N, C-alpha and C positions, 0 to 999 in steps of 0.2 A: 802476426797473421797477414798473409799476402792478400791483397785486395784488388778488385776491379770495380769500375763503374761503367756498365755497358749502356748507359743512357743518361746523359747530363746536357741540358740546354745551356751551355756556358756562353753562347752568343746572345742570350736573352737580355733584355733591358735591365733587369734587376742586378746584373753583374757589370753594368757599364762603368761604374766608378772604381771597381777594384778587381777586375777580371784576372789580371796577372797574379795578384795576391791569392785569389781563390785557387787558381791553377797550381801555384807553388805549394800552397797548403795541402792540396790533394795529394801531390806526390810525396810531400813530407810525411803525410799520414800513412804512407805505405801502399797507395794505389799504384799499380803497375800497368794497368790498361785503362784507357779512358776514351769513350766514344761519344762524340757530339753529333746528334742527329738534327737535321733541318725539319721545318714544318711547312715551308713554302720555298719559292725560288730564292728569295733574298736571304733567308736564314740558312738555307743550304749552302749558298756561296760563302756566308760568314763562317759556317762550320768548316768548310774547306780552307778558308783563310787561317783559322786557328790551327788546323793540321799542318798547313804550310809553315807556320811560324814555330811550331813545336812538334818535332817528329815523334814525340811520345803520345800524341793525340791522334785519334782516328776520326773520320767524318762519315756521315751518311747524308744522302740527298733524297728529299721526298716532299710530299704534300699531305698534311694532316687532314683527316676527315672534316674538321671544322672549316678548313679553307678550300674544300673541294669545289664548292659552287662559285667561288671567286677566282679560281686559278684559270688564267687565260691560256690560249694555245701557245703564245709566245713564252709565258712563264713555264709551262710544261716542257717546252723544247729546251729551255735553259736547264731544268732539272735533269733531263735526259743527257744533255751535254756534260753536266757536272758528274753524273753517275759513271761516265766513262773514265774519269780521272782515277789514277791508281791509289790516291790517298783516300778515296771514298770506298769504304769497305762494305757498305750495306745500302739498301734502298728503303728510304723512309725517314721520318715516321709517317706511316699511312694507317689505314684500317677503317674501322666503323665506330661511330659514337651515336647510339640511338637513345642516349640519355639527354644530353644537352641540345642536340639537334640544331647545331649552327648551320648545317647544310642539309638539304632534303635527302632522303634515303637514296633516291636514284642517282643523285650527284655523287654521294659517298660511294655507292656501289661501282659506278663507272670509274671513279678515281682509284678505287682499290684494284679493279681489274687491270688498269694500265700499269699500275705498280707491280702487280704479280707478273705481267708479261715482261716488264723491264728487268725484274729479278731473274727470270729465266733466261733472258737475252744476255745479261751480263755475268751470270753465275754468282751474283752477290745476294745474300739473304735479305728478305723483306723484314722490316721491323714493324710489327703489327700492334696498333692500339685497338682495344676492343672494350666498349662499355655499353651496358644496358641500364635502363632505369631500375631503381631498387625493386627487387623481387622478380625481375624479368630476365630473360636470357635470349631475346630475339637477336641481338647483335652477335652473340657467340654462335648461335645456330646459323645465322647468315654468313658469318666469316668461314665457318667450316664448309658450308656449301660452296662458297666461292673458291676455297682452296682445293676442294675435290674437283670442281669444274676446271680449274687450271692445272689439274694433274699433278699437284704438289706431292702426292703420296705415291706416285708411280715410278717405275724403273727409269723412265726418261729423265724425270726431274732429279733422281738420285745421281744419274750419270752427269747431268749438267753441274751439279754441286759437288761432284766427286766425293760423295759420302758425307759431306758436311751438312748441317741443318739448312734447309731451304728458307727458313723463316724463324723469327723469334717472337713469341708472345710477350710483348713488353709490359712490365708492371702488371703481372698476372691478376686477373679478376674474372671469376666465373665459377661454374659448378665443376665437380670432379670429373664427370664424364666428358665434358668439353676438353679438359686437359688430356684425358686419356686418348681421345681421338686425335688430338693434335700430336701427341707423342707417337702414336702409331704411324703418323706421316713423317716422322723423323724431325719434327720441329723442336726447337729449344724453348725453354721457359725461363723468364727473368722475373725476379721478385724485388719489390720496392717497399718503401715505408707504408704503402697501401695495405700491407698484410696486418698492420696493427689497428686498422679501422673496423668498426662494427659493420657486420654484413659481409666481411671477407674471411669468415672462419674456414671456408673450404680450402683456403691457401695452406693451412696446416697439413692436411692430408696430401694435397698436391705436392708440397715441398718434399714429402717422403717418397713420392712416386717417380720423380724425374731422375733419369740416369745421370750420373755424375758428369759425363761428357757433354751433356746438354743443359747444364744447370748454371744460370747466371744471376747476378744481382745488379742493382742499379739504385740511383737516387731519384731520377726524373727531375733533378734540380732545374729550376728553383722551387719546384713543387714537392708535395708529399713528405714534408719533414717528419721523421719518425719520432716517437716519444723519447724523451730524454734530451732533446735539443733545447737548450735554454731559450727563453723568449727573445733575447737580443743576439742569439748566435747568428753569425754570418752578416751582421749589420756592419757596414764599413765604419771605422772609427778614426779619429784624428790622433795625433801624437799624445794627447792627454788622456786618451782612452774614452773620449766622449763620442757617441754615435754621430756621424756626419749627417748634415741635412740632406745630402745627395745620396742617401742610402736606398734600399730597395723600395719598390712600389708599395703604397700603403696596404694593399690587399694581402701582403704577406705577413702583416702584423708582427714583425720581428721574428718570424719563423721561416725566413728564407732558408731553404735547404741548399746544401753544398756537397760536392763529392766526398769531402772528408767524413761526412756522417754515414757513409755507406757501411761502415763497420758495425753499426747497430743492427742493420738488416743481416749482415753476414753472421753475427753472433746468434741472432734469432734462428737463422737457417741451420747453423751448426747444432743448435739445441734440438730443433725439430728432427734432424736426421741422426741424432745421437753420435755426432762426430766432434772431435777436438777442433777448435778453431784453426789451428795450424794445418790440420789435415784437410779441412774443407777449403782453406785458402789456396792450397796447392791445386786442388781440383778446379777451383773457379778460374784461375789463370789458364790452366790447361784447356778448360771448356771454351774460354774466350778465344784462344788461339785456334781451337778446332772449329769454331764457328765463323770467324772473320779472317779473311786472307790478308794479313797485314804486311806492310813493307818493313824492312829491317830498320830499327832506329839507329841514329848515329849520324 
């Protein structure tokens, strides 16, 4: 089965001790496309450094809604500069998070708007995080409103992106009609291990709605480990096979997610769509290439 991981934070601290091993394991597991998004200026620069070191890796530059209120003008200017690099194929991760609310709503909205403008200026799709509190949909509704206001579903935007998706709903979460409106705008949708969690049942129906050319999968590593990942999977080990003391942060509880585990979500997606894994794998690689304008490897 051909595989992609359209969203993996490999520059994050939990990969500090074995990053190169994790990357090699990803490609050994069959991953052919790997995108590392930033969440602030520093992590965006780190994502670009990974892409510079390994031409099989793509990068994205942006500011997560959690960091919206702390991002200075100088940091934003750095993100804008990074976004102009040819190895940066997308703008983000950005979006709205009205669940954990690490930044006030107005700061999140202002941060999202400047990312949408940057996406339109560069012709690089925006990677969109969107979460509401359990049982709510206010973030999804606000995101759609901002996308409409930025004209993401109009002819001018389609011209800027030359028919490619202008944005990606990363790690999809939300009601079916939210996905339907995003699809009407030409947006791509990516599924992660979040689909296995209680409260995300709508993802089953949405997975069947997305056109193949706009269908992506991801891990959101080091987060959202899917079921089936052993407790100590991904924990760095020494030559004797014992977990190293310098492994992932304790909050991952031995369930650090890595790109190699994207296969579990890919197999889930194939099952929901009634496709053979090999068939859906071909489509996932094609959809990635149709969404992100990549440089040639080599």
